[in-house]
FINU-677431 format. One record per residue (C-alpha): residue in three letters; x, y, z. Coordinates in Angstrom, 1 decimal. Example, Ala and Ser with C-alpha at 12.3 -4.5 7.8 and 13.67 -1.06 7.14 Angstrom:
R loke     xx     yy     zz
R  ALA   12.3   -4.5    7.8
R  SER   13.7   -1.1    7.1
This chain:
R loke     xx     yy     zz
R  MET   -7.6  -65.3   31.6
R  SER  -11.1  -66.8   31.8
R  ASN  -13.4  -67.0   28.8
R  LYS  -15.8  -64.7   30.6
R  LEU  -13.1  -62.0   30.9
R  LEU  -12.1  -62.4   27.2
R  GLY  -15.7  -61.8   26.2
R  ASP  -16.0  -58.6   28.3
R  PRO  -16.1  -55.5   25.9
R  LEU  -14.4  -53.4   28.6
R  VAL  -11.4  -55.8   28.4
R  HIS  -11.3  -55.5   24.6
R  PHE  -11.1  -51.7   24.9
R  MET   -8.3  -52.0   27.5
R  LEU   -6.3  -54.3   25.2
R  ILE   -6.8  -52.1   22.2
R  GLY   -5.8  -49.1   24.2
R  GLY   -2.7  -50.8   25.5
R  LEU   -1.7  -51.9   22.0
R  LEU   -2.1  -48.3   20.7
R  PHE    0.0  -47.0   23.6
R  GLY    2.7  -49.5   22.9
R  ILE    2.8  -48.6   19.2
R  ASN    3.0  -44.9   20.1
R  ALA    5.9  -45.7   22.5
R  LEU    7.8  -47.5   19.7
R  PHE    7.7  -44.4   17.6
R  SER    8.1  -41.8   20.3
R  GLU   11.8  -41.3   19.8
R  GLU   11.4  -40.9   16.1
R  ASN    8.5  -38.4   16.5
R  ALA   10.5  -36.5   19.1
R  ALA   13.3  -36.1   16.7
R  ARG   11.0  -35.2   13.8
R  ASP    8.9  -32.7   15.8
R  GLU   11.8  -30.9   17.5
R  ILE   11.1  -27.2   18.1
R  VAL   14.2  -25.0   18.3
R  VAL   13.8  -21.4   19.5
R  SER   16.9  -19.7   18.2
R  GLN   18.5  -16.6   19.7
R  SER   17.5  -14.6   16.6
R  GLN   13.9  -15.6   17.1
R  ILE   14.1  -14.5   20.8
R  ASP   15.7  -11.2   19.7
R  HIS   12.9  -10.7   17.2
R  LEU   10.2  -11.3   19.8
R  ALA   11.8   -8.8   22.1
R  ALA   12.1   -6.2   19.3
R  VAL    8.4   -6.5   18.4
R  PHE    7.5   -6.1   22.1
R  GLU    9.8   -3.1   22.4
R  ARG    8.2   -1.4   19.3
R  GLY    4.8   -1.9   20.8
R  TRP    5.5   -0.9   24.4
R  GLN    8.4    1.5   23.9
R  ARG   10.5   -0.5   26.4
R  PRO   12.3   -3.8   26.4
R  PRO   10.5   -6.8   27.9
R  SER   11.3   -7.9   31.5
R  GLU   12.7  -11.4   32.0
R  GLY    9.3  -12.7   32.9
R  GLU    7.7  -11.1   29.9
R  LEU   10.3  -12.5   27.6
R  ASP    9.8  -16.0   29.0
R  GLY    6.1  -15.5   28.3
R  LEU    6.8  -14.4   24.8
R  VAL    8.9  -17.4   24.1
R  GLU    6.3  -19.8   25.7
R  ASN    3.6  -18.2   23.5
R  PHE    5.8  -18.7   20.5
R  ILE    6.2  -22.4   21.4
R  ARG    2.5  -22.8   22.0
R  GLU    1.7  -21.2   18.6
R  GLU    4.3  -23.5   16.9
R  VAL    3.0  -26.7   18.5
R  LEU   -0.7  -25.9   17.7
R  TYR    0.3  -24.8   14.1
R  ARG    2.1  -28.2   13.5
R  GLU   -0.7  -30.2   15.0
R  ALA   -3.3  -28.2   12.9
R  GLN   -1.2  -29.1    9.8
R  LYS   -1.2  -32.8   10.8
R  LEU   -5.0  -32.6   11.0
R  GLY   -5.2  -31.0    7.6
R  LEU   -6.8  -27.8    9.0
R  ASP   -4.8  -25.7    6.6
R  GLN   -6.5  -27.4    3.6
R  ASN   -9.4  -25.8    1.7
R  ASP   -9.3  -22.7    3.9
R  THR   -9.8  -19.5    1.8
R  VAL   -8.1  -17.2    4.3
R  ILE   -5.0  -19.5    4.6
R  ARG   -4.8  -19.9    0.8
R  ARG   -4.8  -16.2    0.3
R  ARG   -2.2  -15.6    3.0
R  LEU    0.1  -18.2    1.5
R  ARG   -0.4  -16.6   -1.9
R  MET    0.5  -13.2   -0.5
R  LYS    3.6  -14.7    1.1
R  MET    4.8  -16.2   -2.1
R  GLU    4.3  -12.8   -3.8
R  PHE    6.1  -11.1   -1.0
R  LEU    9.1  -13.3   -1.6
R  ALA    9.3  -12.1   -5.2
R  ARG    9.0   -8.5   -4.1
R  ASP   11.7   -8.9   -1.5
R  LEU   14.1  -10.2   -4.2
R  VAL   13.6   -7.1   -6.3
R  ASN   13.9   -4.7   -3.4
R  ALA   17.2   -6.3   -2.4
R  VAL   18.6   -5.4   -5.9
R  GLU   20.1   -1.9   -6.4
R  PRO   20.4   -1.5  -10.2
R  GLY   23.1    0.7  -11.6
R  ASP   22.3    4.2  -13.0
R  THR   22.7    2.8  -16.5
R  VAL   19.6    0.6  -16.0
R  LEU   17.6    3.4  -14.3
R  GLN   18.5    6.0  -17.0
R  THR   17.4    3.6  -19.6
R  TYR   14.1    3.1  -17.8
R  PHE   13.9    6.9  -17.3
R  GLY   14.4    7.5  -21.0
R  GLU   11.6    5.0  -21.9
R  HIS    9.1    6.7  -19.5
R  ARG   10.3   10.3  -19.7
R  GLU    6.8   11.7  -20.0
R  SER    5.9   10.2  -16.6
R  TYR    8.5   12.4  -14.9
R  ARG    7.6   15.8  -16.4
R  GLN    7.7   18.4  -13.7
R  PRO    4.4   20.1  -13.1
R  ALA    3.7   23.8  -13.7
R  ARG    4.3   25.9  -10.6
R  LEU    2.6   29.1   -9.6
R  THR    3.3   31.9   -7.2
R  PHE    0.3   34.2   -6.7
R  ARG   -1.9   36.3   -4.3
R  GLN   -5.7   36.1   -4.3
R  LEU   -8.7   37.9   -3.0
R  TYR  -11.9   36.0   -2.5
R  PHE  -15.4   37.4   -3.2
R  ASP  -18.2   35.2   -1.8
R  SER  -20.8   35.0   -4.6
R  GLY  -23.1   33.0   -2.3
R  ALA  -23.2   35.7    0.4
R  ARG  -23.7   38.7   -1.8
R  ALA  -25.4   39.1   -5.1
R  SER  -23.1   41.9   -6.2
R  ALA  -19.9   39.8   -5.8
R  SER  -19.1   40.0   -9.5
R  ASP  -19.6   43.8   -9.7
R  ASP  -17.7   44.3   -6.5
R  ALA  -14.8   42.2   -7.7
R  ARG  -14.6   44.2  -11.0
R  SER  -14.7   47.5   -9.1
R  ALA  -12.0   46.3   -6.7
R  LEU   -9.9   45.2   -9.7
R  ILE   -9.8   48.7  -11.1
R  GLN   -8.9   50.2   -7.7
R  LEU   -6.2   47.6   -7.0
R  ASN   -4.4   48.3  -10.4
R  ASN   -4.6   52.0   -9.5
R  GLY   -2.6   51.5   -6.3
R  ALA   -5.3   50.6   -3.7
R  GLU   -4.3   48.2   -0.9
R  ALA   -5.5   44.6   -1.2
R  ASP   -6.4   44.5    2.5
R  ASP   -9.4   46.8    1.8
R  PHE  -11.1   44.2   -0.4
R  GLY  -12.5   40.7   -0.4
R  ASP  -14.3   38.3    2.0
R  SER  -12.8   36.1    4.7
R  ASN  -12.3   32.4    3.9
R  LEU  -10.1   29.5    4.8
R  LEU   -7.9   29.9    1.7
R  ARG   -4.5   31.6    2.1
R  ALA   -3.9   35.0    0.7
R  GLU   -0.5   34.0   -0.8
R  TYR    0.8   30.9   -2.4
R  THR    4.4   30.3   -3.4
R  GLU    5.6   27.8   -6.0
R  GLU    2.5   25.6   -5.7
R  SER    2.2   22.9   -8.3
R  ALA   -0.7   23.1  -10.7
R  GLY   -2.1   19.9   -9.2
R  ARG   -2.2   21.2   -5.7
R  VAL   -3.7   24.5   -6.8
R  ASP   -6.6   22.5   -8.5
R  ARG   -7.0   20.5   -5.3
R  LEU   -7.3   23.7   -3.3
R  PHE   -9.4   25.8   -5.6
R  GLY  -11.2   23.3   -7.8
R  GLU  -10.4   21.5  -11.1
R  GLY   -9.2   23.9  -13.8
R  PHE   -8.3   26.8  -11.6
R  ALA   -4.6   26.4  -12.3
R  ALA   -5.2   26.5  -16.1
R  GLN   -7.0   29.8  -15.6
R  LEU   -4.0   31.2  -13.7
R  GLY   -1.7   30.1  -16.4
R  GLU   -3.5   32.4  -18.9
R  LEU   -3.2   35.5  -16.7
R  PRO   -0.7   38.3  -17.2
R  SER    1.9   38.5  -14.5
R  GLY    2.7   41.6  -12.4
R  ARG   -0.8   42.9  -12.1
R  TRP   -4.2   42.0  -10.6
R  ALA   -6.6   40.1  -12.9
R  GLY   -9.9   38.4  -12.8
R  PRO  -12.4   37.7  -11.5
R  LEU  -11.8   33.9  -11.8
R  GLN  -14.3   31.3  -10.8
R  SER  -13.3   28.6   -8.3
R  ALA  -15.2   25.9   -6.5
R  TYR  -15.9   28.5   -3.7
R  GLY  -16.7   31.7   -5.6
R  LEU  -14.9   34.5   -7.4
R  HIS  -11.3   35.6   -7.0
R  LEU   -9.0   38.4   -8.1
R  VAL   -5.5   37.1   -8.6
R  TYR   -2.1   38.8   -8.7
R  LEU    0.2   36.3  -10.6
R  GLU    3.8   36.8   -9.5
R  ALA    5.4   33.9  -11.3
R  TYR    4.4   31.1  -13.6
R  GLU    6.8   28.2  -14.4
R  PRO    5.2   26.0  -17.1
R  GLN    5.4   22.2  -17.1
R  ARG    8.9   21.0  -18.2
R  PRO   10.8   17.8  -18.7
R  ALA   12.6   16.4  -15.7
R  ALA   16.4   15.8  -15.4
R  PHE   17.3   12.3  -14.2
R  ALA   19.1   13.2  -11.0
R  PRO   16.2   15.0   -9.1
R  VAL   13.8   12.1   -9.8
R  ARG   16.2    9.2   -9.4
R  ALA   14.5    7.9   -6.2
R  GLN   11.1    7.9   -7.9
R  VAL   12.6    6.2  -11.0
R  LEU   14.0    3.5   -8.7
R  ARG   10.7    2.9   -7.0
R  ASP    8.9    2.7  -10.4
R  TRP   11.5    0.3  -11.8
R  GLN   11.2   -1.9   -8.7
R  LEU    7.4   -2.0   -9.1
R  GLU    7.6   -3.0  -12.7
R  GLU   10.2   -5.6  -12.0
R  GLN    8.1   -7.0   -9.2
R  LYS    5.2   -7.4  -11.6
R  ASN    7.5   -9.1  -14.2
R  ILE    8.9  -11.5  -11.7
R  LEU    5.5  -12.4  -10.3
R  ARG    4.2  -13.0  -13.8
R  ARG    7.3  -15.2  -14.8
R  GLN    7.1  -17.0  -11.4
R  TYR    3.5  -17.8  -11.9
R  GLU    4.0  -19.0  -15.5
R  ALA    6.8  -21.3  -14.4
R  TYR    4.8  -22.8  -11.6
R  ARG    1.7  -23.0  -13.8
R  ALA    3.6  -25.0  -16.4
R  THR    4.2  -27.8  -13.9
R  TYR    0.5  -28.5  -13.4
R  ASP   -2.0  -30.2  -15.6
R  VAL   -5.2  -28.2  -15.1
R  ARG   -8.6  -29.6  -15.8
R  ILE  -11.6  -27.4  -15.4
R  GLU  -14.8  -29.4  -15.1
R  GLY  -18.1  -28.1  -16.5
R  GLU  -18.9  -25.5  -19.0
R  LEU  -16.6  -22.5  -19.5
R  ARG  -18.3  -19.2  -20.3
R  ASP  -16.8  -16.2  -22.0
R  GLY  -17.4  -12.6  -20.9
R  THR  -20.7  -12.4  -22.8
R  GLY  -22.2  -15.4  -20.9
R  GLN  -22.0  -17.6  -23.9
R  VAL  -20.5  -21.1  -23.7
R  ALA  -16.9  -20.9  -24.8
R  GLN  -15.4  -23.3  -27.3
R  GLN  -13.1  -25.9  -25.6
């Protein structure tokens, strides 16, 4: 090769390119083995199941091929992104990975079915949380105090007549509330009529019309048929709820212990001034 050719920059680039290509070829077999992508039958079945849930039918052969190819494309680009370090210092990815780590701990707990002895112990320690709410069965007549100024007087007049045998259908104003409620919890009654309405019902005599009571909408005459006060719960009826609560508490405990174990393996140095909740510089 002449000296003139050796001095040509284009020749230099060609030589460097050839050298890099040769180095790549030397490691091609190793890279191929390291970067092998295997699409298992279980992964294919999962792709098909996800498609079927979304489209309410199984995928055709061509659609399934497309799903598999898309999975391979995603895996290839994911691995290449990792090689380029694109997963580093990305807030969204960091949070997703943190969530996945926490999901692992939750899955461990959800896979455990504790015996009744464990759950009954938990139930006993949290018995107050499982008290059964008061329940009420009643009828009501509504008097719209916003539509008529005499609503209070009309309600009191109707009350006298009702307790003397008059028919309830002859009194009250129309509204969206039902005329009768059966075994409604105190909490639901308050959600329907306004906070504190259930407590007013609990003070009424049963078996006769009473009122008027103030709700979030106006005035009501109420016939209380039955009132069952709040009571302690037995274990059996609330076992499913106890199990869910136990699992949630165990998940929190495992996540805490998991973090503490991981945290202990790191030496953490926080640069700069640390400030406490008051904005003052904390002692280090």
